[in-house]
C-alpha positions as CSV (number, residue, x, y, z in Angstrom):
1,M,158.7,18.0,53.6
2,E,161.8,15.8,53.3
3,Q,160.9,14.0,56.5
4,M,157.3,13.3,55.2
5,A,158.8,11.8,52.0
6,L,161.2,9.6,54.0
7,N,158.3,8.4,56.3
8,Y,156.2,7.6,53.2
9,F,159.1,5.7,51.6
10,R,159.8,3.7,54.8
11,G,156.1,2.7,55.0
12,L,156.2,1.1,51.6
13,D,156.7,-2.7,51.2
14,E,159.7,-4.0,49.2
15,E,157.9,-4.2,45.9
16,E,156.4,-0.7,46.2
17,K,159.9,0.6,47.0
18,K,161.4,-1.1,43.9
19,A,158.7,0.3,41.7
20,L,159.1,3.8,43.0
21,I,162.9,3.7,42.7
22,K,162.5,2.4,39.1
23,K,160.1,5.3,38.2
24,I,162.5,7.9,39.7
25,F,165.5,6.3,37.9
26,D,163.7,6.1,34.6
27,S,162.9,9.8,34.8
28,L,166.6,10.8,35.1
29,S,168.7,11.9,32.2
30,D,171.6,9.8,30.9
31,K,174.0,12.2,32.5
32,E,172.3,11.9,35.9
33,K,172.3,8.1,35.6
34,L,176.0,8.1,34.9
35,E,176.7,10.3,37.9
36,I,174.8,7.9,40.1
37,A,176.7,4.9,38.6
38,K,180.0,6.7,39.4
39,L,178.9,7.4,43.0
40,L,177.8,3.8,43.5
41,T,181.1,2.5,42.0
42,K,183.0,4.7,44.4
43,E,181.1,3.3,47.3
44,M,182.2,-0.3,46.4
45,D,185.9,0.5,46.4
């Protein structure tokens, strides 16, 4: 199932990917958004 989702995502054009990511991000709680921000910040160090 995970592979099917990845293949679907890879098949989207850039604008469709952005829209899907925005939908997913908007559905997250503030706590989940904060955790993602922390992980992204770590990756930049």
